[in-house]
N, C-alpha and C positions, 0 to 999 in steps of 0.2 A: 138946453145946456144945463140950466140950474138944477133940472130933476137928476140929470145925469151925475151932477157932482155931489148932489145931496145922497143919490143911491151908493154912490162910490165911497163917500165919506163914512156912511153907515156900515159898508162892507170892511172898509179899514178898521173902523172901530171894533166890529165884531171880532176881526181876525186879531186885533191887539188884544181884546180881552180873552180870546181863545188862547193866544201865546202866554199871556200872563198866568192864566189859569194853569197851563201845562208847566210854566216855570215854578209856580207855588206847588204843584203837584208831581215834582220831579221823579222819574222812576228810579229804582235803586240799580247800581252799577256795582259789579264786583270783578276782581281779577287776582290771580294766583300765580306763584312761581316757586321754585325750590332752588336753594342754592347749596352748593355742596362746602361742608366745613369740616372734611376729615383732615386730621392732624397729620404732621410728618411721623414717621416712624422714629421711635426713640424718645417721644414724648411721654411724660409718665400717666399712667392709667391710674386713676384715683378713687376706684370703687371699693378698695378695701383699706386696712389699718396702714398698710406698707406699700406705698406705690411702687409700680415696676414699670420699666419701659416697654412701650408698644413694640411687638416684633412682627405683626402681621395686621392687615386691613381685611376683615371678612367681608364686610360691607360697607358701602360710604355712609358718612353721616352727613345730615342735611339741617339747614334751617328753612322750614316749610312756611311760607308767608301767605296770607290772605289779606286784601284790603277791600274794604266796603266803602261806598260814597252814596248816600242820599240827596246829593244836590247842594247840601249845606254843610256836611260834616263827613269827615274821612276817620276811619278806623283801621288799624292795622293789628292782626293777629299773627304772632310768630310763635312757632313751636321748634325748638332746636334738640337735636339728638345729643345732648349732654347730660352729666349726673346733675348739673346745676350750673348757674353762673353767677359771678360776683357782681354785687350792686355796680360798680364801676364800669363792667362790660355793657350792661343795659344802658347806662348812663351815655356811654360813648356812642353806642348804636343808636339811641334815640336822638341824640345830638346831632348825628348825620342825617338821619331822616328829617327832623325838623329842619336842617339847613337847607337839604337839597330838595326836598319835597313839600315842605311847609306843613306836614302834618305834626300837630304838637306831640311832645313825648308822653303827656298825659293820655293820649289817645292811641298809644302804642303798646300792646301788651307781648312781652316777650317771655317765654317760659322754657324750661329745661324738662326733658321728659323723665330723667334720672335713670337712664342707661348706666348700669355700673362698669361698661366697658367703653367708656369714652376717656379722653385725656382732660389736662387740668383747665377748666375754665372758671373754677370756683376760687382759687386764692392766687395771690402774686407769687413771687419767688419764694417767699416764706409765709406759712400759715399764721395769719394773724386775725384777731377780731376788730375790724374796722372798716367803717362804712366807705372809705376811699382808698384805693391803692392804685401804684403804678402798673399799668397793664403789660404782661409779657407779649412776646410777638405773637403766639398764638392767640391769646385774648383779643389783641388789635385785629388780627384776621378774621375772627369770629365777628366782631363788631362790624367791620367793613362788608362781610358777606351778608350779614342779616340787613344792611340798608341796601345792599345791591339788590337783594332778593325783594324788598318791599318796592325798590325802584321799577324792577320788572314787573311786579303785579300792578302797579300803577299804570305802566305801559299797556297793560292787558284790559284794563278797566273797560267793561263793555254792560249794555243792559241786562238786568238778571232778576230773576225770581228767587225767593228765599223760602225755605221751610224748616220747621224745627221738629224734630223727633226724640223719642227716648225709648229704650228697650231696657228689661231687667235682664242681666246674664249673672246669675249666681255661681255659676259652676267653677269660675276660675279665681274667685276671692275668698281669702281666708284670714280670720283675726289672727296675728302671729303672737300675741300677748295672753299669756295662759296664768290662770292660779294653778298652783301645784299642791299636791299632798304636802301635809305638815311634815316638816323635817328633811324635806328634799330640795328645798332652794339651795342652789349652788352659790358659792362665793362670788361676789362680784370684784372688779379690778381693785376696788377701793379695800378689800379684806373684810366684807360685811356680807352678812346673810340674812338681814331682817327685812329684805323687799318681800312684797306680796304677790307680784307677778314676774314672770320671765318671759324674754323675747325668744322666739324659736327655741322651745323646750325640748325639741327631738320629736321626729314623726315617729307615732306609734309608741310613745313611752308610756309605761303603766302607771305614772305619778301624775297624769293630768286630771284636772277637775273640770275646768270649763273655761272658754275665752273671757277676757276682762273688756271686751267691747264689741260693738257690733260690726257688720261689714255693709257696705254700700254697693249693691248688685247694678246699680243703673248706669248704662252708657247713654250719656246726653250728646246730642250731634245736630249741627246746623248745616244744610245743604244749600248750594247756590247753583243755579243753572241758567243758561240763556233762555229767554222766554220760550217755554213749550219745547225746549230742545236739549241741547249738549249740557252735561254736568260741568261746572266749573270747579267747584271745591267741596270738599266734606271735611268740616272741622268736628273733632269729637273728643269727649273727655271720659275717663274711666279711672276708678279708684283701685288701681293695681300697681303696686310698687315698682315692680319689675318682674321679669321671669328668670333670667340668667341661664347658665350652662353654655358658656362659650368655649372657644379653643384657648389653648394657653397663651396668654399674652397677646390675644386677639382684639382689634377694635371692631365694635359692633353696634348698631342702633337697638339691639334687642327687639323684643315684639313689636315695639312702636314703629320700626322700620318695616318689619315684615307686614303688619297690619296694613300700614299706609300704602305698600305695593299691592297687597290683595285687593284692598278697597278700589284703588285705581284700575286695577285688571278688570274686576267684576263690574265697574262702571264704564267699560269701554274706552279707556284712555289710549290704548294701543292704537285705536282708529281715528284718533282726532287731535287736531292741531288748533289751539293750544291744548296740552294734555291735561287731565284732571290732576288737581293736587290734592290728596288726602293727608290729614294729619290727624295724630292721636296725642292729646295733651294729658298730663297726669292729673287726676282729679284730687281728692284728698285720701291718701293712701300711707300715711306714716304709720300705722299700725296693721297694715295689710300687706299679705304677700300671697304667692301661689302655691303655697304648700299645704295640704290636706294633712293637718297633724293627727286627726283620727285614724285616716286610712291612707298611709304612705304610698307613694306610687314606685314603681320598679325604676331600675336604672334607665336612664336615657341618653341617647347619644347627643354629642353637642349640637346644639340649635334645633333638636327635635321638639321639645316642650314649647319653646317659644313660636315655632312655626304652628303647631297645634292650637295654641291659644290664638294667635293673630288669625289664622284661616277660620277658627271658628266665631270669632267676634265679627271679622269683615264679612262673613256669610250672613251672619244674623242682622248687622246693621243695614246692608245694602238690601236684604230682603224687604226691609221696613219702608225704604225709600218710596217704591210706586204708591203707597198708601198716603202719602204725606200730603198736607194742605199747603198750596202755593201761593205766595203773595207777591205783588209787585212792588210793594212799598214796606219800607221798616224804617222808622225814624231812629236816628244814631244819636248817641250821647255818650260822655265820659265823665267819671270823676277819678281824682287822683289824690292821695294823700301820703304824707310821711309821718308816721305816728310817732310819739315819744314813748318808747318802750325802753324799759330798763335792761341792761345785761344781767344774766346771772350773777349774784352774790356769791362769793366764794368765802366760806367762813375760815378762821385762823387755823383751826386744826386740819382741815382739807388741805390748805395751802403748805402747812408743815409736813403733811403726808406726801404731797407731790414732791416736794424739795427732797426729802428723805429717799423717797423711791428713786427719784433720778440719780442720786449720787450713789445708791447701793444696790440697786437692782442690777442682776447679771445681764450681760449684753447679748447673750445668745440663748435660743431656746425658746419654744413656744410660751412658756409660761411668762416670759419677760415682755412680751408684744403688747399686751393689753395695758398693763399697769405703767410701762413706760409711754406708751402713746397717752394714757390719760393724765399722766404726771405733767407731759409737756402741754397738755390742752388746758389743765387747770391753772398752770402758772401765767399761760397767754391770756386766758379769760380773766384772771385776776388784774391783769394790767390794763383792761379794756375800760373806756370812758365809761362814767355812770349809765348814760343814756346813749339810745342809738336812734337813728331815723329808719323806721320799718315802713318800706313802701307797699301801699295796697291800691288796686285799681278795682273800678265798677263800671263795666260796660253795659249799655242799653241797646239792643239791637231790636226793635220793634217791641214785641211782647216777651223777648228773652232778655235776661239779665245774668251777666257772668261776673262773679266777684273773685278776687285773687288774694294769695298770701305769698310770700317770699320764703315759706318754711315747708318742711315735710310735716304735713297737717294731718289730723286723725279724721278717720271715716265719720265720726259722730258730729264734727264740726261742719263738714260739707252738708250733711243731713239737715242740721239745725238751721243752716241759711237757706237751704231749699223749702224749708217748712216755713220760716218765718219771712222769707221775701215778699214783698208786695205784687211781685210781677207774677204773671202767669207761669211761666217757665224760668227756672232759675238753677243754676249749678256753679261749683267753683272749680277754679284751676290752681294748683300750687306751684311753687318753685318759680315764681314770676317776679322780675325785676331785681333779682337778689337771691342770696342763700344765706339763711339765718339758722341752720340746723332744725332740730325737731321743735314742734310746737304742741305738747301734750295740753289736754284741757286740766284745770285745777284738779279735778278728780284723780286724773291719772298720776298726777305729781305724789299724791298720797300713797300710790300702788307701788311707785318706784318702777324699776326695769331699766333696760338699755337706753329706751328713748327719754327717760328723765335724767340720765347720768350728766353731770356737769362737763361739757366739752363734746357731748352728743346734743344735749339741749343747752343754748347758749342764752336764752331769754328768761325773764321773770316769770313765774307761775301765772301770772293774770294776762299774758300776751295774748292767749286765744280769745280771752273775754274782750280785750281792748280791739283786737280785729274784727271780731264780730258785731260789736257795738258801731264801728265805724262803718262797716259795710251796710248794716242795715240802716244807718242813718242816710249814707249817700244813696242807697236804694229808695229811700222814701223821698228824698229830693227829686227823683227822676221817675217816681212811680206814674202809671197810667192815670192821666186827669189832673196831674201836676202842671 
C-alpha cells in the first residue's frame, strides 16, 4: 500500500510540475472582430477645408479589432475607418474597454486610417485646440462600437500562432513635397512666397526639381492563425496617406477598406467562421501620397484607383504569408506616455493678419477659402494653452515593436524609428489616440510648405524629436534581454 501511495504521489507531483510548466509557458491566444461605425447621412464629411453633408454611403466604415493574450497580458489593436479621432474619443473607448474587459487603456491602440471620405470624429461641435472636448452623438457611437468590437474579439480568443512579415511595395507611394525652380513658388494663404518647397505642385509641371524627402515603401504585417490552420487576423501598416477619388458626397473607407476585404477574400474568409479580420493601419505618411508627379496618370473613374492599389497590395502581402515563420509564443507588453509638448506659438504679426483677413476677406469665391480657413485656425490656435498632453504608445509583441504618434507623421520619422529601435522588427502607426495635426521634422520646418503652416501644423518644431526620444526610451525598457 505504501509503495502504491508513494508512486501515486510521485505521479501527482510530476503532473503538478507539468501543469505549472504549461501555465508558465502559456500559448498565445488571439481573437478578432469588426464593428460597423458608418455615420448617419447628413453628418459632415471633413476631408477638405469646407465640410459638407454626407449624401450617400458607398461602403460601410468599420472599427477592426484584434486582441492578443499571452496568458499574462492582453493587448488590443483597433483600426478605424476615420480621417482621425479626437483624443477624447479614444479616452472614452479605452475607458469602456478597461471597465468592461479589464484591459488597461495603455494596452489599447486605437488608430484612424485617414480616409478623407469619413465624417467628423476629429472635433467637437466647434473646431478647437483642446485635449478634452464634449463628445458628439457620433463620437460616442464610435467609442461604444470600438469597445463592443474589442469585447467580441475577446469572446473569440483562441490558441494562436503568430508570424511577422514585411515586403517593399514602392509603386504606390510618392513624396508630395517638392523643390521648385526659382521664381515659381506660388503665394501661400498668408500672402508670402518665401517657402522652399510646395505640397502637391501639379503632376507633370515643368518647374519640378526634386522631392524634399524620401518614401517608405515597406508594408509591415502581423498574421495570427489557429495552430497550423485557419487565419484569424492580419494587421498591416503602409505609409500611404490615402488614395481618394470617391463619388460626390460619398462616405467610403478608401483603399483601406478595399484592401481589408481583398485580404480576407484571398485568405479564405468566405469559407470560415469566425471570418478573417484584416486591417490596414496608416504608417507614417504625412508627406506621402499616391500621385506620381513625374509621370501623371490618366483620368480614373471613381473608386478605380483605390481598388487597383488595394488589390495589388493585398495580392503581394498574402503571397508572402505561406513563407512566414510561425511561433506559438509572443511575450506581450506595453508602455504609454503623455508627453509635454507645446502648441505652436503664433507671433503677433500673424495674429494681426488673421484678424484683418477674417474682417476684410470676401465671403465668396475660391480665393477666399484658404485665407479665411487659416485666419480662423490661427486665432483659435493662439488661444490654446501653452502645453498639451501628446499620447504615444509602444507595444511589444514578441520580437515586434510598434510605436505610435497621434499626428500626421513624416515618412522619415517612421524609417528612423525602424532603424534605431532595439527590436528585431519595428514599425510605426500614426493617428493613434488623438489627432494633433501634421508633425514635420525640424528640417522640414525650415523648408516651409502646407504641412508646416500654423493650423495645419499645431505643435512646436521639436515635437517629432520629443516623440522619437520617448519611443526609443520606452523601446529600450522593453527590449529583448531586459
